[in-house]
C-alpha positions in Angstrom: 36.4 61.3 -46.8 34.7 59.5 -43.8 32.8 56.2 -44.0 29.4 57.8 -44.2 30.5 60.0 -47.1 31.8 56.9 -48.8 28.5 55.1 -48.3 26.6 58.0 -49.8 28.9 58.1 -52.8 28.5 54.4 -53.4 24.8 54.7 -53.2 24.6 57.6 -55.6 26.7 55.6 -58.1 24.3 52.7 -57.9 21.2 54.8 -58.1 22.5 56.4 -61.3 22.4 53.0 -62.9 18.6 52.8 -62.3 16.5 54.5 -65.0 13.9 56.7 -63.4 10.6 54.9 -63.6 12.1 52.2 -65.8 9.9 50.9 -68.6 11.3 47.4 -68.7 10.9 46.1 -65.1 13.3 45.3 -62.4 16.7 44.2 -63.7 18.8 41.5 -62.0 21.6 43.9 -61.4 19.4 46.4 -59.5 17.7 43.6 -57.6 21.0 42.2 -56.5 22.2 45.6 -55.3 19.0 46.1 -53.3 19.2 42.6 -51.7 22.9 43.2 -50.9 22.0 46.4 -49.1 19.2 44.6 -47.2 21.6 41.8 -46.1 24.1 44.5 -45.0 21.5 46.3 -43.0 22.1 49.6 -44.8 18.7 51.3 -44.5 19.7 54.6 -46.3 21.1 52.6 -49.2 18.0 50.4 -49.5 15.8 53.5 -49.6 18.0 55.2 -52.2 18.0 52.2 -54.4 14.3 51.5 -54.3 13.2 55.2 -54.6 13.5 55.3 -58.4 11.6 52.1 -58.9 8.2 52.1 -60.5 5.4 50.9 -58.1 4.9 47.7 -60.3 8.6 47.0 -60.1 8.6 47.4 -56.3 5.7 44.9 -56.2 7.6 42.6 -58.4 10.6 42.6 -56.1 8.4 41.9 -53.0 6.8 39.0 -54.8 10.0 37.4 -55.9 12.1 37.4 -52.7 11.5 35.0 -49.8 9.1 35.9 -47.0 12.0 36.5 -44.6 13.8 38.9 -47.0 10.5 40.6 -47.8 9.9 41.3 -44.1 13.5 42.7 -43.8 13.0 45.0 -46.8 9.7 46.3 -45.6 11.0 47.1 -42.2 13.9 49.0 -43.7 11.6 51.0 -46.0 9.2 51.9 -43.3 7.2 55.0 -44.3 9.2 55.2 -47.6 7.2 52.2 -49.0 5.2 53.5 -52.0 1.5 52.7 -51.2 0.8 52.3 -54.9 3.1 49.2 -54.9 0.5 47.3 -52.8 -2.0 47.6 -55.6 0.2 45.5 -57.9 0.8 42.7 -55.4 -0.6 39.2 -55.8 -3.2 38.4 -53.2 -1.0 36.1 -51.1 1.9 38.5 -51.2 -0.4 41.4 -50.3 -1.6 39.5 -47.2 2.0 39.0 -46.0 2.9 42.7 -46.6 -0.2 43.9 -44.7 0.7 41.7 -41.8 4.2 43.1 -41.6 3.5 46.8 -42.0 0.5 46.8 -39.5 -2.8 48.6 -39.3 -1.3 52.0 -38.5 0.8 52.1 -41.7 -2.1 50.8 -43.7 -4.3 53.6 -42.5 -1.7 56.2 -43.5 -1.3 54.6 -47.0 -5.0 54.3 -47.9 -5.7 58.0 -48.5 -3.0 58.1 -51.1 -4.7 55.4 -53.2 -7.8 55.5 -55.4 -10.9 54.4 -53.5 -11.2 51.1 -55.4 -7.6 50.2 -54.5 -8.2 51.1 -50.9 -11.2 48.7 -50.8 -9.1 45.9 -52.3 -6.5 46.3 -49.6 -8.9 46.6 -46.7 -10.9 43.6 -47.7 -7.8 41.4 -47.2 -7.6 42.4 -43.5 -8.9 40.4 -40.6 -12.0 41.9 -39.0 -10.1 43.3 -36.0 -7.4 44.9 -38.2 -10.1 46.2 -40.5 -11.9 48.0 -37.7 -8.6 49.5 -36.4 -7.7 50.7 -39.9 -11.1 52.2 -40.6 -11.0 54.0 -37.2 -7.9 55.8 -38.2 -9.2 57.1 -41.5 -10.9 60.4 -42.2 -14.7 60.4 -42.4 -14.7 60.7 -46.2 -12.2 58.0 -46.7 -13.9 55.7 -44.2 -17.3 56.2 -45.9 -15.8 55.4 -49.3 -14.2 52.2 -48.1 -17.3 51.1 -46.1 -19.5 51.7 -49.0 -17.2 49.6 -51.2 -17.2 46.7 -48.7 -21.0 46.8 -48.5 -21.3 45.5 -52.1 -21.0 41.8 -53.0 -17.5 40.5 -53.6 -16.4 40.5 -57.2 -19.1 43.0 -58.1 -18.9 46.3 -60.0 -19.4 48.1 -56.6 -16.3 46.6 -55.2 -14.1 47.5 -58.1 -15.4 51.0 -58.9 -13.8 54.3 -58.1 -15.8 56.8 -56.1 -13.6 59.7 -57.3 -15.3 61.1 -60.3 -16.4 64.4 -61.9 -20.2 64.9 -61.9 -21.5 68.1 -63.4 -24.9 69.5 -64.5 -25.7 69.8 -68.2 -26.1 73.6 -68.2 -22.4 74.2 -67.2 -20.1 75.4 -70.0 -16.9 74.0 -71.1 -15.0 77.0 -69.6 -16.7 76.5 -66.2 -15.8 72.8 -66.3 -12.1 73.4 -67.2 -11.8 76.1 -64.5 -13.5 73.8 -62.0 -11.0 70.9 -62.7 -8.1 73.2 -62.4 -9.3 74.8 -59.1 -10.4 71.8 -57.1 -7.4 70.5 -55.2 -9.0 67.1 -54.5 -8.6 66.3 -58.2 -4.9 67.1 -58.4 -3.8 63.5 -58.1 -6.6 61.8 -60.0 -6.7 60.7 -63.6 -10.1 61.2 -65.2 -11.3 59.8 -68.5 -14.9 60.8 -68.4 -16.9 63.8 -67.2 -20.3 62.5 -66.1 -23.3 64.8 -66.7 -26.1 64.2 -64.2 -29.5 65.6 -63.5 -30.6 67.1 -60.1 -31.2 63.6 -58.7 -27.7 62.4 -59.7 -29.0 60.2 -62.5 -26.4 60.1 -65.4 -27.8 61.6 -68.5 -24.6 61.9 -70.6 -20.9 61.6 -70.6 -18.0 63.5 -72.1 -14.5 62.2 -72.6 -11.7 64.6 -71.7 -10.4 64.9 -75.3 -13.8 66.1 -76.6 -14.1 68.5 -73.7 -10.7 70.1 -74.5 -11.5 70.5 -78.2 -14.8 72.4 -77.5 -15.0 76.1 -77.2 -15.4 77.6 -73.7 -18.9 79.0 -74.2 -20.3 75.7 -75.3 -22.6 74.0 -72.8 -22.0 70.4 -71.7 -25.4 69.3 -72.9 -24.3 70.2 -76.5 -21.3 68.0 -76.5 -22.2 65.2 -74.2 -22.8 61.6 -75.5 -26.3 60.4 -74.6 -25.8 56.9 -76.0 -23.7 55.5 -73.2 -23.7 52.4 -71.1 -23.9 52.2 -67.3 -23.5 49.1 -65.3 -25.5 48.1 -62.2 -23.6 48.2 -59.0 -24.1 44.5 -58.3 -23.2 43.3 -61.7 -20.5 40.5 -61.6 -17.0 41.8 -62.5 -16.7 39.2 -65.2 -19.8 40.5 -66.9 -18.4 44.0 -66.7 -15.1 42.9 -68.2 -17.1 41.3 -71.0 -18.9 44.6 -71.8 -15.5 46.5 -71.9 -14.1 43.9 -74.3 -17.2 43.7 -76.5 -17.7 47.5 -76.9 -14.1 48.7 -76.6 -14.9 50.8 -73.6 -12.3 52.8 -71.7 -14.5 53.8 -68.7 -18.1 53.4 -67.7 -20.4 54.7 -65.0 -21.9 52.6 -62.2 -25.4 53.2 -60.9 -27.2 51.9 -57.9 -30.7 50.4 -57.7 -32.3 53.8 -58.0 -30.3 54.7 -61.1 -28.1 57.2 -59.3 -24.5 57.5 -60.2 -22.2 56.0 -57.5 -18.9 55.5 -59.2 -16.9 54.8 -62.4 -14.9 51.8 -63.6 -11.8 52.3 -65.8 -9.9 50.1 -68.1 -7.0 49.5 -65.8 -9.3 47.8 -63.3 -10.8 45.6 -66.1 -7.3 44.4 -67.1 -6.8 43.1 -63.6 -10.2 41.3 -63.7 -9.4 39.7 -67.0 -6.1 38.5 -65.7 -7.7 37.2 -62.5 -10.5 35.3 -64.3 -8.1 33.8 -66.8 -5.8 32.6 -64.0 -8.7 31.1 -62.1 -9.9 29.2 -65.1 -6.4 28.0 -65.9 -5.7 26.8 -62.4 -9.1 25.2 -62.0 -8.6 23.1 -65.2 -5.6 21.6 -63.5 -7.3 21.3 -60.1 -4.9 23.6 -58.3 -7.2 26.6 -57.6 -5.8 29.3 -55.2 -2.3 27.8 -55.4 0.9 29.8 -55.9 4.6 29.4 -55.5 4.4 31.0 -52.0 1.7 28.6 -50.7 2.6 26.6 -47.7 3.0 22.9 -47.6 -0.4 22.4 -45.9 -2.2 24.8 -48.2 -0.8 23.1 -51.3 -1.7 19.7 -49.9 -5.3 20.7 -49.0 -5.8 22.3 -52.4 -4.8 19.3 -54.4 -5.8 16.3 -52.3 -9.5 16.7 -53.0 -9.0 16.6 -56.7 -6.6 13.7 -56.5 -9.2 11.8 -54.4 -11.8 12.4 -57.0 -9.5 11.3 -59.8 -8.7 8.1 -57.8 -12.4 7.3 -57.6 -12.9 7.8 -61.4 -9.8 5.7 -62.0 -11.3 2.9 -59.9 -14.4 3.1 -62.2 -12.2 2.6 -65.2 -10.4 -0.3 -63.5 -13.8 -1.9 -62.8 -14.5 -1.8 -66.5 -11.1 -3.5 -67.2 -12.0 -6.1 -64.6 -15.1 -7.1 -66.5 -12.8 -8.4 -69.3 -10.2 -10.2 -67.1 -10.6 -13.4 -69.0 -10.1 -11.7 -72.4 -6.9 -10.0 -71.2 -5.5 -13.3 -69.9 -6.0 -15.0 -73.2 -4.8 -12.1 -75.4 -1.9 -10.3 -73.7 -1.5 -7.9 -76.5 -4.7 -6.2 -75.5 -3.2 -5.1 -72.2 -0.3 -3.5 -74.1 -2.5 -1.6 -76.5 -5.6 -0.5 -74.5 -3.9 2.5 -72.8 -3.4 4.0 -76.3 -7.2 4.2 -76.9 -7.9 5.8 -73.6 -5.0 8.3 -73.8 -6.0 9.4 -77.3 -9.6 9.9 -76.2 -8.6 11.8 -73.1 -6.3 14.2 -75.1 -8.9 14.8 -77.8 -11.6 15.5 -75.1 -9.3 17.9 -73.3 -8.7 19.8 -76.6 -12.5 20.2 -77.2 -13.4 21.1 -73.6 -10.7 23.8 -73.5 -12.2 25.5 -76.5 -15.7 25.1 -75.1 -14.8 26.5 -71.7 -13.2 29.5 -73.3 -16.3 30.1 -75.5 -18.5 29.9 -72.4 -16.3 32.3 -70.5 -16.5 34.7 -73.5 -20.3 34.2 -73.8 -19.9 33.2 -77.4 -22.4 30.3 -77.2 -26.0 30.6 -78.3 -28.3 27.7 -79.0 -27.4 27.7 -82.7 -23.6 28.2 -82.2 -23.5 25.5 -79.6 -25.1 23.1 -82.0 -22.7 24.0 -84.8 -19.8 23.7 -82.4 -20.9 20.2 -81.3 -21.4 19.1 -84.9 -18.0 20.4 -85.9 -16.2 18.7 -82.9 -18.1 15.5 -83.8 -16.8 15.6 -87.3 -13.3 16.5 -86.2 -13.3 13.6 -83.8 -14.4 11.3 -86.6 -11.8 12.5 -89.1 -9.0 12.3 -86.4 -10.3 9.0 -85.3 -10.0 7.5 -88.8 -6.6 9.0 -89.4 -5.0 7.9 -86.2 -6.9 4.6 -86.3 -5.1 3.8 -89.5 -1.7 4.8 -88.0 -2.3 2.8 -84.8 -3.6 -0.2 -86.7 -0.5 -0.3 -88.9 1.8 0.0 -85.9 -0.2 -2.7 -84.1 0.1 -5.1 -87.0 3.8 -4.6 -87.4 4.2 -5.1 -83.6 2.0 -8.2 -83.1 1.2 -9.5 -86.6 -2.5 -9.9 -85.8 -4.9 -8.3 -88.3 -7.9 -8.7 -86.0 -6.2 -6.9 -83.1 -5.3 -4.1 -85.4 -8.8 -3.7 -86.7 -10.2 -3.8 -83.2 -7.7 -1.1 -82.1 -8.6 1.1 -85.0 -12.3 0.7 -84.5 -12.1 1.5 -80.8 -10.0 4.6 -81.5 -12.6 6.0 -84.0 -15.4 5.5 -81.6 -13.6 7.0 -78.6 -12.4 10.1 -80.5 -15.9 10.7 -81.7 -17.3 10.3 -78.1 -14.5 12.6 -76.9 -15.5 15.3 -79.3 -19.1 15.1 -78.4 -18.7 14.9 -74.6 -16.1 17.7 -74.8 -18.9 19.9 -75.9 -21.8 18.6 -73.9 -20.1 18.2 -70.5 -19.2 21.9 -70.0 -22.6 23.1 -71.4 -24.4 20.7 -69.1 -22.3 21.9 -66.1 -23.3 25.5 -66.9 -26.9 24.5 -67.0 -26.6 23.0 -63.5 -24.8 26.1 -62.1 -21.3 24.4 -61.9 -18.2 26.1 -63.1 -17.1 24.1 -66.2 -13.5 25.1 -65.8 -13.4 23.3 -62.5 -15.2 20.1 -63.2 -15.0 19.4 -67.0 -11.6 17.7 -67.1 -12.5 15.1 -64.5 -15.7 14.1 -66.3 -14.0 14.1 -69.7 -11.1 11.9 -68.5 -13.5 9.4 -66.8 -15.8 9.2 -69.9 -13.0 8.7 -72.4 -11.2 6.1 -70.2 -14.4 4.1 -69.5 -15.6 4.3 -73.1 -12.1 3.5 -74.5 -11.6 0.5 -72.3 -15.1 -0.8 -72.7 -15.2 -0.5 -76.5 -11.7 -1.9 -77.1 -12.0 -4.8 -74.7 -15.7 -5.4 -75.7 -14.8 -5.7 -79.4 -11.9 -8.0 -78.5 -14.2 -10.3 -76.5 -16.7 -10.3 -79.3 -14.4 -11.1 -82.2 -11.3 -12.8 -80.7 -12.9 -15.2 -78.2 
């Protein structure tokens, strides 16, 4: 047996350990085998090991390895890279992959993807690369992509698929089934809905595939179509579309333009991506690290966080100015300096708890005038109850520590007031920010921290100055 035969046998043995289209992701053993092949420069072995992987697992692998290893792996895969894998990549990893494979390879890959995925990939390109990619596409593919890019970012038009089945109401079930079997362009597409349209391409009904297959062949589409359906405007924000899917349990929906004509469909798999994206944005924004990732460069990470840290510094200075007003009080009663962070910290945590629930309710569109008032009242009462409970605990600890009943009472009183204020502002701040068109997930935490610090210090030290001096 020669060396090449030995290599092929070894590869076959390793490939046999990879379940075809594994349901459980990329295993460490398979990942290690692939990376060993990459380091050894064995292209055939790399391609054989990656071929059985699901597109999502391939994307997972590209996202977990270093940029250098990612570049090596992509160059060894060449045309063997599954285009579908690019649709599962995070934005920053996708940008790197697109830079490596180049416009020509991108143009070859796009026709194999759904039109919405093709638009997602093209919109990540620089203008020069975008023009070169579009130039290499067929007329139909180019029109689909350019139409998608013409709609606002994060709109229904950007995320919709243009591949869809549109049929007139007078067709029969038999004609429809034969049509779906006979049109080659539909071979690689998954369809959930058959859209029934009039002569002007206005949607007048929809039929899910299951209902179509259960009907007899002579039945006309008009007899089995659902007329009580929901379409979304092409410029509707993707977050609002996701809300409709969640609220009404939708699997797919049609998208119409300003004239009411059918231009595309949105399916549940696209909505899952939107929900993940919006949740991630809100989570990162609450911490002031928007657009950050483990692959971000040092400069990008610094730029993304420095602004928020500067704003926090300014708010901390404001709290320090409040402390400075009571300098004489602190000099005479040293115990106050030890205890005052407790009041501010408890208020800050309570406010963060409230604002987190409020921001989620805003994102889910759960607030009305009445529900917002009920929520504010509830959080006010919760703040009062928690304030009394933890005021008693803190007062007892303070008395054991310093043996001064007045300091203990002042600490308890300040804590009750600050937790009540935290519950109230945790509701009012995000609602006020929404009223002024500011994203509450981004700005709420800064305001809450500042308010609870300033109120906590002012009330605690103010009461101390009033009763102890």
